[in-house]
C-alpha positions as CSV (number, residue, x, y, z in Angstrom):
1,M,0.0,0.0,0.0
2,L,1.1,3.6,-0.6
3,S,2.0,5.8,2.4
4,N,4.0,8.9,3.4
5,N,5.5,10.2,6.5
6,G,6.7,13.3,8.3
7,E,7.1,15.0,11.6
8,A,4.9,17.3,13.8
9,I,4.5,18.6,17.3
10,L,1.4,17.7,19.3
11,I,-0.1,20.5,21.5
12,K,-2.3,19.7,24.5
13,E,-2.8,22.7,26.8
14,K,0.7,23.2,28.2
15,F,2.1,19.9,27.0
16,T,4.0,19.5,23.7
17,K,5.4,16.4,22.2
18,G,7.3,15.7,18.9
19,V,5.8,12.8,16.9
20,M,6.3,10.9,13.7
21,L,3.4,11.0,11.3
22,R,2.3,8.1,9.1
23,G,-0.1,8.9,6.3
24,Y,-2.4,6.3,4.7
25,K,-5.4,6.4,2.5
26,K,-8.6,6.1,4.5
27,D,-9.4,2.5,3.2
28,D,-5.8,1.3,3.4
29,F,-5.5,2.1,7.1
30,K,-7.8,-0.8,8.1
31,K,-5.5,-3.3,6.4
32,L,-2.7,-2.7,9.0
33,E,-2.2,-5.4,11.6
34,I,-2.5,-3.0,14.6
35,V,-6.0,-2.1,13.3
36,E,-7.1,-5.7,13.0
37,N,-6.0,-6.8,16.5
38,E,-8.3,-6.8,19.5
39,N,-6.6,-3.9,21.3
40,F,-7.8,-1.4,18.6
41,S,-10.8,0.8,19.3
42,G,-12.6,3.4,17.2
43,E,-13.1,3.8,13.5
44,K,-11.0,1.7,11.2
45,I,-10.9,4.3,8.4
46,L,-8.9,7.5,8.4
47,K,-11.2,10.3,7.3
48,K,-9.8,13.7,6.6
49,E,-9.1,15.9,9.7
50,T,-9.0,12.8,11.9
51,I,-6.0,11.0,13.5
52,S,-5.3,7.8,15.3
53,I,-3.0,7.7,18.3
54,S,-1.9,5.0,20.7
55,K,-3.7,4.2,23.9
56,E,-0.4,4.8,25.7
57,M,-0.2,8.3,24.2
58,A,-3.9,9.0,25.0
59,Y,-3.3,7.9,28.6
60,N,-0.2,10.2,29.0
61,L,-2.0,13.2,27.5
62,N,-5.3,12.5,29.2
63,L,-7.2,12.1,25.9
64,K,-10.1,9.9,24.7
65,L,-12.0,9.2,21.5
66,G,-13.6,12.2,20.0
67,D,-11.2,14.7,21.6
68,K,-9.5,17.3,19.5
69,L,-5.7,17.8,19.3
70,S,-3.7,20.5,17.6
71,M,-0.5,19.8,15.6
72,I,2.2,22.2,14.4
73,F,4.0,21.2,11.2
74,P,7.5,22.1,10.1
75,S,6.2,23.6,6.9
76,S,5.2,27.3,6.8
77,E,2.4,29.4,5.4
78,S,2.2,33.1,4.5
79,T,0.2,35.4,6.7
80,L,-0.3,39.2,6.9
81,I,2.6,39.4,9.4
82,G,4.9,37.0,7.8
83,L,5.6,33.2,7.6
84,F,4.3,31.0,10.4
85,P,4.4,27.2,10.9
86,K,1.2,25.5,9.8
87,Q,-1.1,24.5,12.5
88,K,-4.2,22.3,12.3
89,T,-6.7,20.7,14.7
90,F,-7.6,17.0,14.3
91,Q,-10.2,14.8,16.0
92,I,-9.1,11.5,17.5
93,N,-11.2,8.8,15.9
94,S,-9.3,5.7,17.0
95,L,-6.8,4.3,19.5
96,Y,-4.3,1.6,18.7
97,S,-1.9,-0.5,20.7
98,S,1.1,-2.2,19.0
99,G,2.7,-3.6,22.1
100,F,5.9,-1.8,21.1
101,N,6.4,1.0,23.6
102,D,8.7,3.2,21.5
103,F,6.3,2.9,18.5
104,D,3.2,3.7,20.6
105,N,4.8,6.8,22.1
106,N,5.9,8.4,18.9
107,I,3.7,7.4,15.9
108,V,0.5,9.2,14.9
109,F,-1.6,8.0,11.9
110,L,-3.6,10.4,9.7
111,N,-5.1,10.7,6.3
112,I,-2.4,10.9,3.6
113,D,-4.0,13.9,1.9
114,D,-4.0,15.8,5.2
115,L,-0.3,15.0,5.8
116,E,0.8,16.0,2.3
117,N,-1.2,19.2,2.4
118,Q,0.2,20.3,5.8
119,L,3.8,19.3,4.9
120,S,3.6,20.6,1.3
121,L,4.5,17.2,-0.1
122,K,3.8,16.0,-3.6
123,Q,2.3,12.7,-4.5
124,N,5.5,11.4,-6.1
125,S,7.1,11.5,-2.6
126,R,4.9,8.6,-1.5
127,F,6.6,5.2,-1.0
128,L,5.3,1.6,-1.2
129,E,4.9,-0.5,1.9
130,I,4.9,-4.3,1.4
131,Y,3.7,-6.7,4.1
132,F,4.6,-10.4,4.1
133,K,3.0,-13.3,5.9
134,D,6.4,-14.5,7.2
135,P,8.3,-11.6,8.9
136,N,11.1,-13.9,10.0
137,N,12.2,-14.5,6.5
138,I,12.5,-10.8,5.8
139,N,16.1,-10.8,4.6
140,N,15.4,-13.1,1.7
141,F,12.4,-11.0,0.7
142,K,14.6,-7.8,0.9
143,N,17.2,-9.4,-1.4
144,N,14.5,-10.3,-3.9
145,L,13.1,-6.8,-3.9
146,V,16.6,-5.3,-4.3
147,Q,17.0,-7.4,-7.5
148,I,13.6,-6.3,-8.8
149,Y,14.2,-2.6,-7.9
150,P,18.0,-2.0,-8.0
151,T,17.7,1.8,-8.1
152,K,15.3,2.1,-5.1
153,L,16.0,2.5,-1.4
154,I,14.6,-0.6,0.3
155,Y,14.6,-1.0,4.1
156,T,12.8,-3.4,6.4
157,W,11.4,-3.4,9.9
158,S,14.6,-5.0,11.2
159,D,16.7,-2.2,9.6
160,L,14.6,0.4,11.4
161,N,15.1,-1.3,14.8
162,K,18.7,-2.5,14.6
163,P,19.7,-1.4,18.1
164,L,16.8,-3.5,19.7
165,F,17.5,-6.6,17.6
166,S,21.3,-6.3,18.2
167,A,20.6,-6.3,21.9
168,L,18.2,-9.2,21.7
169,K,20.8,-11.1,19.6
170,V,23.5,-10.6,22.3
171,E,21.1,-11.7,25.0
172,R,20.2,-14.8,22.9
173,N,23.9,-15.7,22.6
174,V,24.5,-15.1,26.4
175,M,21.5,-17.4,27.2
176,F,22.9,-20.1,25.0
177,I,26.2,-19.9,26.9
178,I,24.3,-20.0,30.2
179,L,22.3,-23.0,29.0
180,S,25.5,-24.8,28.0
181,L,27.0,-24.2,31.4
182,I,23.8,-25.5,33.1
183,I,24.0,-28.7,31.0
184,I,27.7,-29.1,32.0
185,V,26.9,-28.7,35.7
186,A,24.1,-31.2,35.4
187,A,26.4,-33.6,33.7
188,F,28.9,-33.4,36.5
189,N,26.1,-33.8,39.1
190,I,25.1,-37.1,37.3
191,I,28.8,-38.3,37.4
192,S,29.1,-37.5,41.1
193,G,25.7,-39.0,41.9
194,L,26.4,-42.3,40.0
195,T,30.0,-42.5,41.5
196,I,28.5,-42.2,45.0
197,L,25.9,-44.8,44.0
198,V,28.6,-47.2,42.8
199,K,30.5,-46.6,46.1
200,N,27.5,-47.4,48.2
201,K,26.5,-50.4,46.1
202,T,30.0,-52.0,46.1
203,R,28.7,-55.1,48.2
204,E,25.7,-55.6,45.9
205,I,27.8,-55.4,42.8
206,A,30.3,-57.9,44.2
207,I,27.4,-60.3,45.1
208,L,25.9,-60.0,41.6
209,K,29.3,-60.8,40.1
210,S,29.8,-63.8,42.4
211,I,26.6,-65.4,41.2
212,G,27.6,-65.0,37.5
213,V,26.4,-61.6,36.4
214,K,28.6,-60.4,33.6
215,N,30.5,-57.1,33.6
216,N,28.5,-55.8,30.6
217,S,25.3,-56.4,32.5
218,I,26.6,-54.4,35.5
219,K,27.7,-51.7,33.1
220,K,24.2,-51.6,31.5
221,I,22.5,-51.3,34.9
222,F,24.4,-48.2,35.9
223,F,24.3,-46.7,32.4
224,L,20.5,-47.2,32.4
225,V,20.2,-45.4,35.7
226,G,22.1,-42.4,34.3
227,F,20.1,-42.5,31.1
228,I,16.8,-42.5,33.0
229,I,17.9,-39.6,35.2
230,G,19.0,-37.5,32.2
231,T,15.9,-38.3,30.0
232,S,13.4,-37.7,32.8
233,A,15.1,-34.5,33.8
234,T,15.1,-33.3,30.2
235,F,11.4,-34.0,29.7
236,F,10.5,-32.4,33.0
237,G,12.7,-29.3,32.1
238,V,11.0,-29.0,28.7
239,F,7.5,-29.2,30.2
240,L,8.5,-26.6,32.9
241,G,10.1,-24.3,30.4
242,V,7.1,-24.3,28.0
243,V,4.7,-23.6,30.9
244,F,7.0,-20.9,32.2
245,S,7.2,-19.3,28.7
246,I,3.4,-19.3,28.2
247,Y,2.8,-17.6,31.6
248,I,6.0,-15.4,31.6
249,E,4.0,-12.2,31.5
250,N,1.8,-13.2,34.4
251,I,4.9,-14.2,36.4
252,R,6.6,-10.9,35.6
253,Q,3.6,-8.9,36.8
254,F,3.3,-11.0,39.9
255,I,6.9,-10.6,40.9
256,S,6.8,-6.9,40.0
257,S,3.8,-6.3,42.2
258,L,5.1,-8.6,45.0
259,F,8.5,-7.0,45.4
260,N,7.5,-3.5,44.0
261,I,10.2,-3.6,41.4
262,S,10.2,-3.1,37.6
263,L,11.1,-6.2,35.6
264,F,11.6,-5.8,31.9
265,P,11.2,-2.0,31.9
266,E,9.5,-0.5,28.8
267,E,11.9,2.4,28.5
268,I,14.8,0.0,28.0
269,Y,13.3,-2.8,26.0
270,F,10.6,-0.7,24.2
271,L,8.0,-3.4,24.7
272,S,4.9,-3.2,26.8
273,K,5.0,-6.9,27.9
274,M,7.6,-9.6,28.0
275,P,7.5,-11.6,24.7
276,Y,8.1,-15.3,24.3
277,E,8.6,-17.8,21.4
278,I,8.3,-21.5,21.6
279,D,10.4,-23.0,18.8
280,P,9.9,-26.8,18.5
281,K,13.1,-27.2,16.5
282,S,15.2,-25.5,19.2
283,I,13.5,-27.5,21.9
284,F,14.1,-30.8,20.1
285,L,17.7,-30.0,19.4
286,I,18.4,-29.0,23.0
287,S,16.6,-32.1,24.3
288,I,18.7,-34.4,22.1
289,C,21.9,-32.7,23.2
290,S,20.9,-32.9,26.8
291,I,20.1,-36.6,26.6
292,I,23.2,-37.5,24.6
293,S,25.5,-35.5,27.0
294,T,24.0,-37.1,30.2
295,S,24.2,-40.6,28.5
296,L,27.9,-40.1,27.7
297,V,28.8,-38.9,31.3
298,S,27.0,-42.0,32.6
299,L,29.5,-44.3,30.9
300,F,32.4,-43.5,33.3
301,P,30.6,-44.6,36.6
302,A,29.1,-47.6,34.7
303,I,32.6,-48.7,33.5
304,K,34.0,-48.2,37.0
305,A,31.2,-50.3,38.5
306,S,31.9,-53.1,36.0
307,K,35.6,-53.2,36.8
308,L,35.2,-53.7,40.6
309,D,37.2,-56.6,42.0
310,T,34.7,-59.1,43.4
311,I,37.1,-60.6,46.0
312,K,38.3,-57.3,47.4
313,S,34.8,-55.9,47.5
314,L,33.4,-58.9,49.5
315,K,36.5,-59.0,51.7
316,Y,36.1,-55.4,52.9
317,E,32.4,-55.6,53.2
């Protein structure tokens, strides 16, 4: 869809605020995802001399649907006493909520004709916005568009929010390192636990050997114990992690209210609530790595148990 943008200053009594303007045709506005979600309220078309602001901005400015709001534009108009910035009053006909705090506090939508008239823009300054069903594959789409329009400037939502996604990428890498360390610690716990088990079961192992149980069977017994521990812990961890992810926002709000602290502050992360993503591929890969690692570390205590000397074990027991 075609759109245009600009800047302006909102005026509400003694309060002023600089905002970014996004102009759309009145029928194109209702195609946006923020208009289709359940948090949107008001009219879904952008009539002339009307605007759409976020619920966060409306709360901060003490505004509601139907209120009027003045805006000063950087363009100027001639008057009897000289040039003055253009100023126009708009009526608020809808409130949106994107969940992205930085976006909600700075973006105002209005009819594209009003925007171009107030900013003295021509229709050839409009640009094309393209929306895809799979936003995660945006880099491939961008490369295809660059090949189709080699002389045009093409940028994506990830390009506009590079600082945020860079920070999230660093956090993701740090979490991977922390997860790896947790698995290593768990592996050492299994080694120490099985070693202690072998030490405590020395007499029983010797008795089994004396009645003809083979070393391989002893090895399999203790390996199976370590495998069961690792597998059951992995499945329990996956279940607990999925449940925790689903209710992460409720948990955050509970802890914040209980201890009167701010977890995941909006002014730092630019999001109104803590997001989560359940990726089955990542869960499967981590689970396999966890089971394999715990199975491998179970081999050492199992081999040690199978090599116990029967005579010495019975003698000292």
